[in-house]
ROSERO-522443 format. One line per 4 residues: number of its first residue (from 1); their letters; for each residue z, x, y negated of C-alpha. Coordinates in pm, 1 decimal, decimal comma, always signed. Layout:
<marfis>
NUM) A) Z:X:Y ~ ...;
</marfis>
This chain:
<marfis>
1) MTLA) +0,0:+0,0:+0,0 ~ -60,0:+113,0:-356,4 ~ +178,2:+87,0:-646,7 ~ -58,0:-174,5:-793,1;
5) DVIN) -16,9:-387,1:-476,5 ~ +361,4:-373,9:-510,5 ~ +350,0:-456,5:-880,3 ~ +129,3:-759,8:-814,2;
9) VLEA) +392,9:-909,2:-582,7 ~ +679,8:-827,6:-817,2 ~ +504,7:-976,4:-1117,2 ~ +416,2:-1294,3:-928,3;
13) AYPP) +789,9:-1342,6:-871,4 ~ +900,6:-1206,1:-1208,9 ~ +620,8:-1263,1:-1461,0 ~ +650,0:-1019,3:-1751,5;
17) SRAE) +552,1:-1304,0:-1983,9 ~ +891,9:-1462,1:-1909,2 ~ +1081,5:-1162,1:-2047,3 ~ +1253,1:-1188,4:-2383,6;
21) SWDA) +1054,4:-1052,6:-2678,2 ~ +1305,0:-771,4:-2730,3 ~ +1297,1:-663,9:-2365,7 ~ +1113,1:-372,9:-2202,5;
25) VGLV) +990,9:-461,9:-1854,5 ~ +718,1:-342,4:-1621,6 ~ +597,5:+0,7:-1514,1 ~ +784,8:+284,0:-1685,8;
29) CGDP) +616,2:+573,9:-1507,1 ~ +383,0:+610,2:-1211,7 ~ +13,6:+586,0:-1124,8 ~ -90,2:+235,9:-1008,5;
33) AQDV) -328,9:+400,3:-760,2 ~ -59,2:+604,3:-586,4 ~ +48,4:+515,5:-232,0 ~ +389,0:+353,1:-183,8;
37) HKVL) +577,3:+367,7:+145,8 ~ +942,9:+349,7:+40,5 ~ +1095,8:+140,2:-239,5 ~ +1454,5:+180,1:-361,4;
41) FAVD) +1616,1:-111,4:-547,3 ~ +1898,1:-42,4:-794,9 ~ +2058,5:-198,8:-1100,5 ~ +2054,4:+104,2:-1329,3;
45) PVPV) +1797,2:+382,1:-1390,6 ~ +2050,0:+663,9:-1400,8 ~ +2040,1:+1019,3:-1259,6 ~ +2249,5:+939,7:-950,3;
49) VAEE) +2000,0:+668,0:-854,3 ~ +1708,3:+905,8:-909,3 ~ +1882,9:+1159,8:-684,6 ~ +1927,1:+895,7:-414,5;
53) ALDW) +1558,6:+808,0:-437,9 ~ +1452,6:+1170,6:-408,2 ~ +1688,0:+1235,7:-117,0 ~ +1554,1:+930,4:+68,9;
57) GADL) +1190,0:+1011,6:-10,8 ~ +1122,8:+698,0:-214,3 ~ +788,1:+651,1:-386,5 ~ +914,9:+379,5:-621,5;
61) IVVH) +1243,8:+272,6:-780,3 ~ +1271,5:-90,1:-888,8 ~ +1558,0:-141,7:-1133,7 ~ +1701,7:-430,9:-1329,9;
65) HPLY) +1802,3:-251,1:-1648,1 ~ +1537,9:-83,8:-1865,9 ~ +1548,8:+291,3:-1914,2 ~ +1408,6:+272,9:-2267,0;
69) LRGT) +1515,6:-65,9:-2399,9 ~ +1491,6:+35,9:-2764,3 ~ +1192,2:+261,8:-2731,7 ~ +1167,0:+635,2:-2780,9;
73) TSVA) +950,2:+896,6:-2947,7 ~ +1009,6:+1164,0:-2684,7 ~ +1056,6:+1208,9:-2310,6 ~ +1152,2:+1575,5:-2345,8;
77) ATTY) +1375,2:+1703,7:-2068,6 ~ +1638,9:+1795,8:-2327,2 ~ +1790,7:+1445,9:-2290,6 ~ +1921,4:+1288,3:-1971,5;
81) KGRL) +1660,3:+1011,0:-1986,4 ~ +1382,8:+1260,3:-2046,3 ~ +1508,0:+1476,9:-1760,8 ~ +1511,9:+1171,9:-1533,3;
85) IHDL) +1149,8:+1089,5:-1621,1 ~ +1046,8:+1452,5:-1563,2 ~ +1218,0:+1458,1:-1222,2 ~ +1053,3:+1132,2:-1115,6;
89) IRNG) +703,3:+1228,4:-1226,6 ~ +733,0:+1578,5:-1080,4 ~ +821,9:+1425,6:-742,1 ~ +568,6:+1141,1:-754,0;
93) VALY) +828,7:+863,8:-786,8 ~ +736,3:+560,1:-995,2 ~ +987,7:+352,3:-1193,9 ~ +954,8:-22,6:-1250,7;
97) TAHT) +1183,0:-263,7:-1440,6 ~ +1237,5:-639,6:-1397,6 ~ +1504,6:-748,0:-1645,5 ~ +1518,6:-1076,2:-1837,6;
101) NADV) +1210,5:-1194,5:-1648,0 ~ +1421,5:-1160,6:-1330,8 ~ +1715,3:-1335,0:-1501,2 ~ +1516,6:-1655,7:-1556,0;
105) ANPG) +1313,9:-1642,6:-1232,9 ~ +1343,8:-1894,8:-950,4 ~ +1496,3:-1741,0:-747,6 ~ +1640,7:-1483,5:-981,4;
109) VSDA) +1951,2:-1285,3:-1062,1 ~ +2185,3:-1581,8:-1094,7 ~ +2063,4:-1746,5:-772,8 ~ +2161,9:-1433,1:-583,1;
113) LARA) +2498,5:-1422,2:-760,2 ~ +2562,6:-1788,7:-682,7 ~ +2499,2:-1744,5:-311,6 ~ +2703,4:-1423,1:-298,9;
117) VGLT) +3014,7:-1604,4:-424,4 ~ +2969,8:-1904,6:-197,6 ~ +2792,7:-2170,8:-402,4 ~ +2619,4:-2423,1:-178,4;
121) GDLV) +2352,6:-2689,4:-208,6 ~ +2077,1:-2699,0:-466,6 ~ +2111,2:-2468,6:-764,4 ~ +1989,4:-2571,5:-1109,3;
125) PLSP) +1958,7:-2355,3:-1421,4 ~ +2253,5:-2361,8:-1658,5 ~ +2011,4:-2315,2:-1948,9 ~ +1661,8:-2425,3:-1836,2;
129) LPDD) +1347,7:-2296,7:-2002,4 ~ +1189,1:-2561,2:-2227,4 ~ +862,9:-2559,7:-2032,5 ~ +1006,8:-2522,8:-1680,7;
133) PWRG) +1331,8:-2696,0:-1574,2 ~ +1351,6:-2484,1:-1258,3 ~ +1361,7:-2154,4:-1443,0 ~ +1620,5:-2035,8:-1690,9;
137) LGRI) +1945,5:-1851,2:-1744,1 ~ +2242,3:-1904,2:-1515,1 ~ +2285,5:-2144,6:-1226,6 ~ +2507,6:-2442,7:-1150,4;
141) GSVP) +2616,3:-2518,7:-795,0 ~ +2908,7:-2641,3:-590,3 ~ +3184,0:-2517,4:-364,5 ~ +3412,4:-2717,3:-132,9;
145) EMTL) +3711,2:-2819,6:-343,1 ~ +3956,4:-2532,5:-379,7 ~ +4188,8:-2389,9:-641,0 ~ +4072,7:-2157,4:-914,7;
149) GDFA) +4286,7:-1885,4:-760,0 ~ +4120,4:-1924,3:-422,0 ~ +3775,9:-1930,0:-578,1 ~ +3856,4:-1608,9:-766,1;
153) KQVL) +3948,4:-1446,0:-433,6 ~ +3618,1:-1571,7:-290,2 ~ +3432,3:-1415,8:-583,6 ~ +3613,8:-1087,3:-533,5;
157) AGLP) +3521,1:-1085,4:-164,6 ~ +3157,4:-1175,5:-230,7 ~ +3083,4:-907,0:-489,5 ~ +3072,5:-529,5:-442,7;
161) ATSW) +3400,6:-361,5:-527,8 ~ +3446,6:-207,3:-872,5 ~ +3743,1:-77,5:-1069,5 ~ +3703,4:-384,8:-1290,2;
165) GVRV) +3764,5:-638,5:-1014,0 ~ +3769,3:-990,7:-1159,1 ~ +3971,0:-1139,8:-1444,8 ~ +4060,4:-1508,2:-1460,1;
169) AGEP) +4135,7:-1732,3:-1758,6 ~ +4285,2:-2061,6:-1644,2 ~ +4561,7:-2210,1:-1434,8 ~ +4531,0:-2069,5:-1078,8;
173) SRPV) +4608,9:-2411,8:-927,2 ~ +4327,2:-2582,3:-1119,8 ~ +4084,7:-2757,2:-879,9 ~ +3731,0:-2621,7:-865,9;
177) TRVA) +3418,6:-2785,3:-723,1 ~ +3142,1:-2746,7:-982,2 ~ +3065,0:-2389,8:-1080,5 ~ +2833,2:-2217,2:-1327,8;
181) VSGG) +2737,3:-1852,8:-1288,9 ~ +2530,5:-1610,1:-1491,8 ~ +2462,4:-1250,8:-1390,6 ~ +2525,6:-994,9:-1663,2;
185) AGDS) +2667,7:-1061,5:-2009,5 ~ +2735,0:-1434,3:-2047,8 ~ +2893,4:-1476,9:-2391,9 ~ +2588,3:-1659,5:-2521,9;
189) LLGT) +2623,3:-1929,1:-2254,4 ~ +2986,4:-2026,8:-2315,2 ~ +2893,0:-2335,5:-2515,0 ~ +2629,8:-2431,5:-2258,4;
193) ARAA) +2884,6:-2404,2:-1977,7 ~ +3125,4:-2626,9:-2171,1 ~ +2853,9:-2889,1:-2225,2 ~ +2759,7:-2878,8:-1855,5;
197) GVDV) +3106,4:-2998,7:-1758,5 ~ +3164,2:-2734,7:-1490,3 ~ +3511,9:-2644,0:-1365,6 ~ +3464,7:-2268,5:-1397,4;
201) FLTA) +3210,0:-2027,0:-1544,0 ~ +3161,0:-1689,5:-1371,3 ~ +2986,6:-1416,2:-1567,8 ~ +3047,0:-1065,6:-1709,4;
205) DLRH) +3127,5:-880,8:-2031,9 ~ +3326,0:-1162,9:-2191,7 ~ +3482,7:-1060,2:-2522,2 ~ +3839,7:-1143,0:-2619,6;
209) HPAS) +3785,9:-1371,8:-2917,2 ~ +3507,6:-1594,5:-2777,2 ~ +3688,8:-1623,6:-2443,4 ~ +4023,9:-1700,8:-2606,1;
213) EFVE) +3877,8:-1969,7:-2829,7 ~ +3687,3:-2115,7:-2536,1 ~ +3992,3:-2166,9:-2314,2 ~ +4222,2:-2270,0:-2600,6;
217) TGGP) +3984,8:-2552,7:-2695,6 ~ +3961,2:-2705,1:-2348,9 ~ +3664,3:-2524,8:-2197,5 ~ +3620,4:-2462,4:-1825,8;
221) ALID) +3812,0:-2182,3:-1659,6 ~ +3654,2:-1838,9:-1685,3 ~ +3604,2:-1560,0:-1434,7 ~ +3491,5:-1228,5:-1579,0;
225) AAHW) +3350,0:-974,6:-1332,1 ~ +3191,2:-632,4:-1375,1 ~ +2840,1:-647,7:-1522,8 ~ +2692,7:-427,3:-1248,7;
229) ATEW) +2859,1:-628,5:-971,6 ~ +2721,1:-963,3:-1092,4 ~ +2365,3:-829,9:-1089,0 ~ +2378,1:-621,9:-771,3;
233) PWLR) +2326,3:-919,8:-530,2 ~ +1979,0:-968,4:-680,8 ~ +1860,8:-640,8:-533,5 ~ +1850,1:-781,7:-179,3;
237) SAAS) +1667,6:-1089,8:-302,9 ~ +1406,5:-878,0:-481,6 ~ +1359,1:-654,8:-177,1 ~ +1313,2:-961,6:+42,4;
241) ILTS) +1056,7:-1110,7:-196,8 ~ +860,7:-787,6:-186,2 ~ +845,8:-759,4:+192,4 ~ +785,4:-1132,3:+246,3;
245) GGVN) +498,1:-1109,2:-1,8 ~ +289,5:-911,7:+243,5 ~ +368,1:-565,3:+112,1 ~ +408,3:-327,5:+405,2;
249) VETR) +674,1:-91,9:+271,2 ~ +1022,9:+18,0:+368,7 ~ +1290,5:-105,8:+128,1 ~ +1643,0:+6,7:+59,0;
253) VSAT) +1911,4:-142,7:-165,1 ~ +2117,4:+124,1:-335,8 ~ +2489,2:+89,8:-265,0 ~ +2571,7:+348,8:-530,6;
257) VTDA) +2815,4:+198,0:-779,7 ~ +2674,1:+256,1:-1127,1 ~ +2920,4:+39,8:-1317,4 ~ +3023,1:+220,7:-1634,1;
261) WTKG) +3395,6:+176,9:-1560,1 ~ +3503,8:+410,6:-1283,5 ~ +3882,7:+383,6:-1272,7 ~ +4143,9:+118,5:-1335,8;
265) Y) +4511,8:+191,4:-1395,5;
</marfis>
């Protein structure tokens, strides 16, 4: 298979046109005509992931987060990002990003998160796209009735371990059946989660003041997990989409923890 073959399948599932205008998605480096036999999936394009790819003999790394989100005027090897690009190109490894276009996909990042923490039944977007009610940010689903405390333990068990763990805002005995989730930073969806009438909203990177005001004014309970952990379940989904799309390659999901927070005290 060529890199172009792989990209065609990825972009059918995650159309670049669905990415936010500020985003940077697609092929970062690599020749579309090059052969691809091994594809590594990871959340972050960081040196430790590049090292894993080189050690495994990958031809392509598919990541969720962009390497150059805000653009650059240089890829000189004097910076860590430039060095990463040099190492990849020198070893014939391509780099591809699916970011906000994977967030709103069906299935996308939040579908994978929802299933990882035990949501069942049909999933619907928390914030649907205006032109497609089955695509959008976040997902709403259900769990068998349980307490908020028990659901938090279920979330902890369903996500990869990080020093962050999970933080809960709400009475642990509060009953939970209807749940909203959103992989990655979810501050912008707090009001949407309140309007949806869910019992709890699981996301990442919640800030003190918005979260405090949300719970003090009668919003749903909140569960705040590590950003990396909420997006990691998508990697298996993306790998499965690639291989089920007729692309004959070997895939591997990186288990390397690239969360920025490495130790809790």
